[in-house]
Each structure stands twice: as C-alpha cells, then as structure tokens.
C-alpha positions in Angstrom: -67.2 -145.5 -93.7 -67.9 -143.5 -96.7 -67.5 -139.7 -96.7 -71.1 -139.1 -97.8 -72.5 -141.4 -95.2 -75.3 -139.4 -93.5 -75.0 -141.2 -90.3 -71.3 -140.6 -90.0 -71.8 -136.9 -90.9 -74.5 -136.6 -88.3 -72.2 -138.2 -85.7 -69.4 -135.8 -86.6 -71.7 -132.8 -86.3 -72.9 -134.0 -82.8 -69.3 -134.4 -81.8 -68.4 -131.0 -83.0 -71.3 -129.4 -81.1 -70.5 -131.1 -77.9 -66.8 -130.0 -78.2 -68.0 -126.4 -78.8 -70.3 -126.6 -75.8 -67.3 -127.8 -73.7 -65.2 -125.1 -74.8 -67.9 -122.5 -74.1 -68.4 -123.8 -70.6 -64.6 -123.8 -69.9 -64.4 -120.3 -71.2 -67.2 -119.1 -69.0 -65.9 -120.9 -66.0 -62.5 -119.2 -66.5 -64.2 -115.9 -66.8 -66.2 -116.4 -63.6 -63.1 -117.5 -61.7 -60.9 -114.6 -62.9 -61.8 -112.3 -60.0 -61.1 -115.0 -57.5 -57.7 -115.6 -59.0 -57.0 -111.8 -58.8 -57.9 -111.8 -55.1 -55.5 -114.8 -54.6 -52.8 -112.8 -56.4 -53.5 -109.8 -54.2 -53.2 -112.1 -51.1 -49.7 -113.2 -52.3 -48.7 -109.7 -52.9 -49.8 -108.6 -49.5 -48.4 -111.4 -47.6 -44.9 -110.7 -48.8 -44.7 -107.3 -47.3 -45.7 -105.6 -44.0 -49.4 -106.6 -44.4 -49.7 -108.5 -41.1 -49.0 -105.2 -39.4 -51.8 -103.5 -41.4 -54.2 -106.4 -40.6 -53.6 -106.0 -36.9 -54.1 -102.2 -37.2 -57.3 -102.7 -39.0 -58.6 -105.2 -36.5 -57.7 -102.9 -33.7 -59.4 -99.9 -35.2 -62.5 -102.0 -36.1 -62.7 -103.3 -32.6 -62.2 -99.7 -31.2 -65.0 -98.3 -33.3 -67.3 -101.3 -32.5 -66.8 -101.0 -28.8 -67.2 -97.2 -29.0 -70.5 -97.3 -30.8 -72.6 -100.5 -30.3 -75.3 -99.5 -32.7 -72.8 -99.3 -35.6 -71.5 -102.8 -34.7 -74.8 -104.2 -35.7 -74.4 -102.5 -39.2 -70.9 -103.8 -39.3 -71.8 -107.5 -38.7 -72.9 -108.3 -42.2 -69.6 -107.0 -43.6 -67.7 -109.2 -41.1 -69.8 -112.2 -42.2 -69.1 -111.6 -45.9 -65.3 -111.2 -45.2 -65.3 -114.4 -43.1 -66.9 -116.3 -45.9 -64.4 -115.0 -48.4 -61.5 -115.9 -46.2 -61.1 -119.5 -47.5 -60.5 -118.1 -51.0 -57.4 -116.3 -49.6 -56.2 -119.3 -47.6 -56.4 -122.1 -50.2 -53.7 -122.0 -52.9 -55.0 -121.7 -56.5 -54.6 -124.5 -59.0 -51.7 -122.8 -60.8 -49.8 -122.3 -57.5 -50.2 -126.0 -56.7 -49.0 -127.1 -60.1 -45.8 -124.9 -59.9 -45.2 -126.1 -56.4 -45.5 -129.7 -57.5 -43.3 -129.3 -60.5 -40.6 -127.4 -58.5 -40.5 -130.1 -55.9 -40.5 -132.8 -58.5 -37.3 -131.3 -60.2 -35.5 -131.0 -57.0 -35.8 -134.6 -56.0 
C-alpha cells in the first residue's frame, strides 16, 4: 500500500472513528455505573461494622410506624418497592471485586 492511497487513508479514518466511538461509549458507560459502584462500596463499608443491628432497628421502626398508621403504609409502599429493586445491586459483587478475588485465590494455590 502506498501512503497516499485514498482507499487506505479512508480505511484508516473509518477505523479511527470507530475506535473513538468505542472509547466514548466506554467512558459514558463508566460514568453511568459510577453511582452503582459507590453504592457497592458503601455496602462493603457498612457490612464490616454493626450495620446488621441498624438494619434490624430500621425494619423494626418501619414496621412499627406502618402498623400504627395504615394510611401512611400506602405512601411507604413505593419506597419499599424501589429499595427492593435496588437490593440486587448490593448483593452482587462488582467486577473489580470478582477480579481481585480470582487473582488472590489464584496466587494462593
């Protein structure tokens, strides 16, 4: 191929545009997932301390207020549904945690 070949130059330009678009999509994806990763980090931080006690206390208080005032329970239900839908984000480990777990188990064997 010759340097001044217009077909080769066009092919290079298209490849560069595709790579630029890939990088943009990757960057935007990482920016969108950043809050999820922060929530997962929060989960790790809370699970190491006395958080289960706080969770039990929170559930107890919520059930007390819901039983006390049935009308407010209907207003509380959408919040519970939202929290339940976000629960899998806290339960599943992030990709970086899986990578570190796999790398540490691989070095121990």
